[in-house]
C-alpha positions as CSV (number, residue, x, y, z in Angstrom):
1,X,15.9,-23.8,-24.9
2,X,12.9,-21.4,-24.6
3,X,10.3,-21.6,-27.4
4,X,9.6,-18.5,-29.5
5,X,6.1,-17.6,-30.6
6,X,5.5,-15.1,-33.4
7,X,2.2,-13.3,-33.5
8,X,1.0,-11.1,-36.2
9,X,-1.4,-8.2,-36.0
10,X,-4.0,-10.5,-37.5
11,X,-3.4,-13.0,-34.7
12,X,-3.8,-10.3,-32.1
13,X,-7.0,-9.0,-33.6
14,X,-8.4,-12.6,-33.8
15,X,-7.6,-13.1,-30.2
16,X,-9.4,-9.9,-29.3
17,X,-12.4,-11.2,-31.2
18,X,-12.3,-14.5,-29.4
19,X,-12.0,-12.7,-26.0
20,X,-15.2,-10.8,-26.9
21,X,-13.5,-7.5,-26.4
22,X,-14.4,-5.9,-29.7
23,X,-17.6,-4.2,-28.5
24,X,-15.7,-2.5,-25.7
25,X,-12.9,-1.4,-28.1
26,X,-15.4,-0.1,-30.6
27,X,-17.1,1.9,-27.9
28,X,-13.8,3.4,-26.7
29,X,-13.0,4.3,-30.3
30,X,-16.4,6.0,-30.7
31,X,-15.9,7.9,-27.5
32,X,-12.5,9.2,-28.7
33,X,-14.1,10.4,-31.9
34,X,-17.0,12.0,-30.1
35,X,-14.6,13.8,-27.8
36,X,-12.3,15.0,-30.6
37,X,-15.3,16.3,-32.7
38,X,-16.9,18.1,-29.7
39,X,-13.6,19.6,-28.7
40,X,-12.9,20.9,-32.2
41,X,-16.4,22.3,-32.4
42,X,-15.9,24.1,-29.1
43,X,-12.5,25.3,-30.3
44,X,-10.7,23.7,-27.4
45,X,-6.9,23.8,-27.8
46,X,-4.2,21.9,-26.0
47,X,-1.1,24.0,-25.1
48,X,2.4,22.4,-25.0
49,X,2.8,23.1,-21.2
50,X,-0.6,21.6,-20.6
51,X,0.3,18.5,-22.5
52,X,3.5,18.2,-20.5
53,X,1.6,18.3,-17.2
54,X,-0.8,15.7,-18.6
55,X,2.1,13.4,-19.5
56,X,3.6,13.9,-16.0
57,X,0.2,12.9,-14.5
58,X,0.0,9.8,-16.8
59,X,3.5,8.8,-15.6
60,X,2.5,9.3,-12.0
61,X,-0.7,7.3,-12.4
62,X,1.3,4.4,-13.7
63,X,4.1,4.8,-11.2
64,X,6.7,5.6,-13.9
65,X,9.2,7.4,-11.7
66,X,12.4,6.8,-13.6
67,X,13.0,7.0,-17.4
68,X,13.7,3.2,-17.5
69,X,10.3,2.6,-15.9
70,X,8.7,4.5,-18.7
71,X,10.6,2.7,-21.4
72,X,9.7,-0.7,-19.8
73,X,6.1,0.3,-19.6
74,X,6.0,1.4,-23.2
75,X,7.6,-1.8,-24.4
76,X,5.2,-3.9,-22.4
77,X,2.2,-2.2,-24.0
78,X,3.8,-1.9,-27.5
79,X,3.6,1.9,-27.4
80,X,6.0,4.4,-28.9
81,X,6.7,7.9,-27.4
82,X,4.3,9.3,-30.0
83,X,1.6,6.9,-28.7
84,X,2.4,8.0,-25.1
85,X,2.0,11.6,-26.1
86,X,-1.3,10.8,-27.8
87,X,-2.6,9.1,-24.6
88,X,-1.7,12.3,-22.6
89,X,-3.4,14.4,-25.3
90,X,-6.6,12.3,-25.2
91,X,-6.7,12.5,-21.4
92,X,-6.2,16.2,-21.4
93,X,-8.7,16.9,-24.2
94,X,-11.3,14.8,-22.3
95,X,-10.7,16.7,-19.1
96,X,-10.9,20.1,-20.8
97,X,-14.1,19.2,-22.7
98,X,-15.7,17.9,-19.5
99,X,-14.9,21.2,-17.7
100,X,-16.1,23.2,-20.7
101,X,-19.4,21.4,-20.8
102,X,-20.2,21.0,-17.1
103,X,-18.0,23.1,-14.8
104,X,-20.8,25.7,-14.4
105,X,-23.4,22.9,-13.7
106,X,-21.6,21.5,-10.7
107,X,-23.0,23.7,-8.0
108,X,-26.7,23.5,-9.1
109,X,-26.3,19.7,-9.5
110,X,-24.7,19.4,-6.0
111,X,-27.4,21.3,-4.2
112,X,-30.1,19.4,-6.0
113,X,-28.5,16.0,-5.1
114,X,-26.6,16.9,-1.9
115,X,-28.2,14.2,0.2
116,X,-26.5,11.7,-2.1
117,X,-23.2,13.1,-1.1
118,X,-23.6,12.9,2.7
119,X,-21.1,10.5,4.2
120,X,-21.3,8.0,7.0
121,X,-18.5,6.3,9.0
122,X,-19.8,2.8,9.8
123,X,-18.7,-0.5,11.1
124,X,-20.6,-3.6,9.8
125,X,-20.9,-7.3,10.4
126,X,-23.0,-9.4,8.1
127,X,-24.5,-12.5,9.6
128,X,-26.5,-15.5,8.3
129,X,-28.7,-16.0,11.4
130,X,-31.3,-13.4,12.2
131,X,-31.9,-14.7,15.7
132,X,-28.2,-14.5,16.5
133,X,-28.1,-10.9,15.2
134,X,-30.8,-9.9,17.6
135,X,-28.9,-11.6,20.5
136,X,-25.8,-9.7,19.6
137,X,-27.7,-6.5,19.2
138,X,-29.2,-6.7,22.7
139,X,-25.8,-7.8,24.1
140,X,-24.3,-4.6,22.6
141,X,-27.1,-2.5,24.1
142,X,-26.3,-4.0,27.5
143,X,-22.5,-3.5,26.9
144,X,-22.0,-7.2,27.5
145,X,-19.9,-7.3,24.3
146,X,-18.1,-4.8,22.0
147,X,-18.6,-4.4,18.3
148,X,-14.9,-5.2,17.8
149,X,-15.4,-8.5,19.6
150,X,-18.3,-9.4,17.3
151,X,-16.2,-8.5,14.3
152,X,-13.4,-10.7,15.5
153,X,-15.7,-13.6,16.0
154,X,-18.0,-13.4,12.9
155,X,-16.1,-11.7,10.1
156,X,-14.4,-14.2,7.8
157,X,-12.4,-11.8,5.6
158,X,-9.0,-11.2,7.4
159,X,-8.4,-7.5,6.7
160,X,-12.0,-6.5,7.5
161,X,-11.9,-8.6,10.7
162,X,-8.6,-6.9,11.8
163,X,-10.3,-3.5,11.1
164,X,-13.2,-4.4,13.4
165,X,-15.7,-4.3,10.5
166,X,-14.7,-0.7,9.6
167,X,-16.3,0.3,6.2
168,X,-14.6,3.7,5.9
169,X,-16.5,6.7,4.7
170,X,-19.4,5.8,2.4
171,X,-21.8,8.1,0.6
172,X,-25.5,7.6,0.6
173,X,-25.5,6.7,-3.1
174,X,-23.0,3.9,-2.5
175,X,-25.2,2.1,0.1
176,X,-28.2,-0.1,-0.5
177,X,-31.3,2.1,-0.1
178,X,-32.9,0.2,2.8
179,X,-29.6,0.4,4.7
180,X,-28.9,4.0,3.8
181,X,-32.3,5.1,5.1
182,X,-31.5,3.7,8.5
183,X,-27.9,4.9,8.6
184,X,-28.7,8.5,7.8
185,X,-31.6,8.6,10.3
186,X,-29.2,7.5,13.1
187,X,-27.9,9.7,15.9
188,X,-24.2,8.7,16.1
189,X,-22.6,6.9,17.8
190,X,-25.5,4.4,17.5
191,X,-25.9,0.6,17.0
192,X,-28.7,0.0,14.5
193,X,-31.2,-2.7,14.8
194,X,-30.5,-5.7,12.5
195,X,-31.3,-5.1,8.9
196,X,-32.2,-8.0,6.6
197,X,-31.2,-7.9,3.0
198,X,-30.5,-10.5,0.3
199,X,-26.9,-10.4,1.4
200,X,-27.7,-11.4,5.0
201,X,-28.5,-9.7,8.3
202,X,-26.5,-6.5,8.8
203,X,-25.4,-5.4,12.2
204,X,-24.2,-1.8,12.0
205,X,-22.5,0.7,14.2
206,X,-22.9,4.3,12.9
207,X,-19.8,6.3,14.2
208,X,-20.4,9.6,12.4
209,X,-22.5,11.3,9.8
210,X,-20.5,13.7,7.6
211,X,-22.5,16.6,6.0
212,X,-22.0,17.0,2.2
213,X,-19.3,19.5,1.3
214,X,-18.5,20.6,-2.2
215,X,-14.7,20.3,-2.1
216,X,-12.4,20.0,-5.1
217,X,-12.4,16.2,-5.1
218,X,-16.2,16.1,-5.2
219,X,-16.3,18.8,-7.8
220,X,-14.1,16.7,-10.1
221,X,-16.3,13.7,-9.4
222,X,-19.5,15.5,-10.4
223,X,-17.9,16.8,-13.6
224,X,-16.7,13.3,-14.4
225,X,-20.1,11.7,-13.7
226,X,-21.9,14.3,-15.8
227,X,-19.4,13.9,-18.6
228,X,-19.8,10.1,-18.5
229,X,-23.6,10.4,-18.8
230,X,-23.2,12.9,-21.7
231,X,-20.9,10.4,-23.5
232,X,-23.4,7.6,-23.2
233,X,-26.1,9.9,-24.6
234,X,-23.9,10.8,-27.5
235,X,-23.2,7.1,-28.2
236,X,-26.9,6.3,-28.3
237,X,-27.2,8.8,-31.2
238,X,-24.2,7.5,-33.2
239,X,-24.3,4.9,-36.0
240,X,-21.1,2.9,-35.9
241,X,-20.0,1.0,-39.0
242,X,-17.2,-1.6,-38.5
243,X,-15.2,-3.3,-41.1
244,X,-13.2,-6.3,-39.9
245,X,-10.9,-8.7,-41.7
246,X,-9.7,-11.2,-39.1
247,X,-8.7,-14.1,-41.2
248,X,-9.3,-15.8,-44.6
249,X,-12.5,-17.4,-43.3
250,X,-13.9,-14.3,-41.6
251,X,-14.4,-11.1,-43.5
252,X,-17.2,-8.8,-42.7
253,X,-18.5,-5.3,-43.2
254,X,-21.5,-4.6,-41.1
255,X,-23.5,-1.8,-39.5
256,X,-23.8,-2.3,-35.8
257,X,-26.8,-1.3,-33.7
258,X,-26.6,1.8,-31.6
259,X,-24.3,1.4,-28.7
260,X,-25.9,1.5,-25.2
């Protein structure tokens, strides 16, 4: 016969404390309050049809295709339908506030930082032996071996090995500076000379350089990045007071330092 465990709200809060999750939860609560106050000050409203679209997006993001999927997900997370609607409302309010604050700043920001949004299609093998990397580099130059052959021999991770070391499209800001400088100075297709970093010796094939383009996906990313930075700045100016009563032996009311 299966055992039954009964946990109270106090038990759950105590476990959150022991898991050291309270600072993250407090920060999330502060963020929600900051967003709500700023949206109210800007007179940002949420219309019913907008809320429905936000709820649909939330279901899609969590792969809740059928009604029973949604009910199972709600039960798993101890959420009611009202809670689900509140989640959709928070997501929508955040998106609308971000657009209100930063939509007009996207183009100036993009043109100021457009080099960071240039993309590169690369293949990479990271080695431990610098002498070996130079041997392989010269062998590639003489077409004695292909990059795919090197990847099959020296990459340990199965999926990356099967892909021949393919790294996908990476932006300059996502690549270590010493490697990015070499990649974006290349004339594709080109094999770069071995680059030594703390991670190892990088052997790279630059397949293509993709000029930065301000498409809708990048526009949303820039708005999101600017909004995240703004939220952090707001948190630094907020004084958060927390009152916790976790059990009979732990009761506190304390003023926390500014959140970073």
